[in-house]
C-alpha positions as CSV (number, residue, x, y, z in Angstrom):
1,M,0.0,0.0,0.0
2,E,1.3,3.4,-1.0
3,V,0.8,6.0,1.8
4,S,1.0,9.8,0.9
5,I,0.9,12.3,3.7
6,F,0.3,16.0,3.2
7,T,0.2,18.8,5.8
8,R,-1.3,22.3,5.7
9,K,-0.4,24.9,8.3
10,M,1.6,22.5,10.4
11,E,5.0,20.9,10.5
12,M,5.6,17.3,9.6
13,T,8.0,15.8,12.1
14,P,9.5,12.3,11.6
15,R,7.7,11.1,14.7
16,L,4.3,12.3,13.3
17,R,5.0,10.7,9.9
18,E,5.9,7.3,11.6
19,Y,2.7,7.5,13.7
20,V,0.5,8.1,10.7
21,E,2.1,5.4,8.6
22,R,1.8,2.9,11.5
23,K,-1.9,3.7,11.9
24,V,-2.7,3.6,8.2
25,E,-0.9,0.3,7.7
26,K,-3.4,-1.3,10.2
27,L,-6.2,-0.7,7.7
28,D,-4.7,-3.5,5.6
29,R,-6.1,-6.0,8.1
30,Y,-9.7,-4.9,7.3
31,L,-9.4,-3.8,3.7
32,P,-6.6,-5.8,2.1
33,S,-7.4,-4.5,-1.4
34,I,-6.3,-0.9,-0.6
35,E,-3.8,0.2,-3.1
36,E,-3.3,3.8,-2.0
37,A,-4.0,5.9,1.1
38,R,-3.8,9.7,1.1
39,V,-3.7,11.4,4.5
40,E,-4.2,15.2,4.9
41,L,-3.3,16.7,8.2
42,K,-4.3,20.4,8.8
43,V,-5.0,23.0,11.4
44,E,-8.1,25.1,10.9
45,N,-9.2,28.3,12.6
46,T,-12.2,27.4,14.8
47,R,-13.7,28.9,17.8
48,S,-12.9,25.8,19.8
49,A,-9.2,25.0,20.2
50,D,-10.1,21.4,20.8
51,H,-11.4,21.0,17.2
52,S,-8.7,22.9,15.3
53,Q,-6.7,19.8,14.2
54,V,-8.1,17.7,11.4
55,A,-7.0,14.4,9.8
56,Q,-8.6,13.3,6.6
57,L,-8.0,9.9,5.1
58,T,-8.8,8.9,1.5
59,V,-8.3,5.3,0.4
60,R,-8.4,3.7,-3.1
């Protein structure tokens, strides 16, 4: 499975990249036919600081 990770308004650290890749690889247990996974991590301006970080996953 090919994993692509993109960030917006935040820094991609090696530790964060490893964490995301490890979590996405676990999807292979449930959906073995996944060829590609695209992860978008971003920080949005919201009124609530608790909901400002967003992770979006798209699989094919």
